[in-house]
N, C-alpha and C positions, 0 to 999 in steps of 0.2 A: 461203569456204562456213562454215568452223568458227564464227565468230558465231550464224550461222542457224539449226546444229543446238543451241545450246546455249542459245536464246534462251529454248527454255521452260523453262527451269530455274532462268534467274530470278527469275519470278515465285514458284516453289517455296521459294528459298532466302529470299528476301525474307522470305514467310512463317511458314515455319522459326524466323530471326530475331523476328519479333513476338512470336509464340507465347512462347519464350523470354523476350524481356523483359516480357510478360503475366505469366508465371509469376515472376519474380522482382517483380514489383511488388505479387502477390497474398499473397505470403510477409510482404511488407513492412506490409502489412494486419493487423496481429494486433487480433482480435475480443478484446472486453472484457462480462464478467459487469456489471453493475451493481444493487449493494442498497440500496433507501432503505427504511429502518427507525425508528420511535420504539419506546423502552422508560419506564417507571417503576421505579425501585428505590429502597427502602428501605436506609439508608445508616446505618453507625457510623464515626464518624471519630476515630481517637485521635493528638492531636498534642505529640510530645515536646520537650518545651523546654529540656530539659537537651540537645540534643547539642552543639551549636555555641553557648553563650548571649554569651561573648564573639563574637562575630560577627551576634546576634541572628538565628542561623539554626536551623530548626527542622527536625525531619522527621515526615512527617506520612504516615497509610497511613488509603486509608479501603474499607471493604470494604461490596459492594451486594451484596443477592438481590432478583431482581424482586418486582415486585406481581404481574403477573400473567406465563405464558408468551411467554418473548422468539420472535421469529422465529430458527431453527435453530440453537436447546437454549442463547442466549447467556445462559443465566437469573444469573451470578455474576458480580459483576467482584473484584478487588482494586486498586488502586490504590497506588503508594509515589514520594513526589516530597521532595525540598527545597524549605524554604519560609525566605523571607526576610523581616522584619520591616519594613516603612516608617518612614518618618519619620513622628512620629505630633503630631500635631494636638490631637486630644481625646483624653486618658485614656482616657475611654470606648470608645474603638471602637481596634484592632490592624488594621492591615491588612496583608495579608501576600502577597508573589510565591513562586509556586510553579511548580517545574521539575523533569523526571526528572533533568537535567542538572546537577551540580555546578560544570561550568564556566561555569554560567553566574553563579556566587556566589562565583567562587575557587578553589573546591576542587578543583586538579586532581588530589589523589590517591585520593578519594573514589570509589567505584564509580557508574556509571551506573544509577536506575533503572528501572523497566516498570509498564505497565500491562498486567490478561489479564481476555479477559474469556471465561468456560469455562461449562460445563456439560453438555460431551458429547462429542461428536466432532470440533466445530467451536470455532477459538476463534481469538483475534484477540491481537495482540498493539500493545504501539506505550509513544510516550513522551508525558505531557501535561508544559502549559504553561499557567496559568491563576490564577488569582487570587482574596483570598477575607478577607470583613471581619467582624472578631468584635465584636460590639458586647456588653460586657457591663452595658451597661444594660439592654437588651431580653432578653440573655438568650439569644442567635442568632449563627448562621455563616453568610453569603449568599456563594457566592460562583460563579464558570463559568469554563467555558474549552477550549479545544480537546488535543484528546489527537491525535496524529499515526499511525495505522496502518503497521504495516511488517511485516506476516508475519504467518503465523497458522497454526492446522493446518485439516484434512480440507477441506471446501470454502473455506476461505478459506487456501488454501498461498497463499504469494505476494502479499496481500491488499495492496492500500496505500489510503488513502483516508483519511477524519478522525471522529471521533464531538466532538459539539459537546455541552453540556452546562450545564445550569445546578444548583442543591444549593440546597436551605436546611435547617441543623440545631437543635434545639437544645441550646445550652449546658449543659454538665454540670458538674459540678464539678472541680476538676484530677485526674486522675486516672482518670476517668471519662471511657470514648468516650462523644459527642455522637453522638443519633441522628437522623434526618433523612429527608427523600427529595431525591431526583435522577432529574431527568428526559434523557431521550439523546437525539439523534438522529444515528443511526449513516450515515453515505454510504462505500459500500466499493466497490471496484472487482478483479475477479482477471480476468486473463486467462485466452482461451480457448487449449489446445493447434491448433496448425496443423499436420496430414498433412501429410511432405513427398512432393511428385508426383512420387515415384520413375519411377513408370510413363510419366509424359509426357516427363519429362527424359533416359530411356531410348531412346524413341521420336522425339526429335529429334537425341541421337548417331547413331544408326540412321541417319537421312536424311542427316545432313550427311555419313557416311561413304557412303553410298550416291551421294548428289551427286561427292563427291570421285573417287569412280571411274568412274561416267560422265564424266566428265571428262578424266578420263584415260587412258581409251579411248578417245574421240575426238582427244584427241590425240598417238595414237599411229598411229593409221587413218590420218590426215591427213599428219603426218609417214611413214609408210610407203609411201602413194599418190603423195607425191612425189619419189619415189624412180626411180619406170620415165615 
């Protein structure tokens, strides 16, 4: 008789357990906003060959200003990297590998550098990995690579993603920044906050307590009836 009285409770209990599992699943599925766009920037490149000439390592700084307004106000950028001269095959051409992380070149005591994209309330931060070719005969600097995004401000708080780019500059005399154009492709993601399902969790808790009390009542009544 006891089993018959609580049979109706079993589907309810199973439904509540299922609902709880679904809530956990929804909570785990964090949605993302994606941002994909391109922009052109006029560039100014400064290369400092006096940084570590003994190791063939230079410091490079590139600043950029957008040719036209960039989505989300990212109209400016500054990029700082270390660069190492690759083995020279042609005296008229120097090829460099650049990276924000000095450890790539064995400089463990130097600070990690970064890229910054800005212009308003929104900003992006990242680290660069790229390469460039300086052609003294043609008077050009050509290069490209990838910036790995690791955070930002405003709309891009906690952003991830990449910026890929190509760049060509006119090589100016030493001590004078070289001017050119960079084409950037942004591929970004930001997570959307998911509100905690507090009301549903409260409902589940109350329902479980109610079922427990109901079962306890059935047990007591069954126990009392067996005494007579």
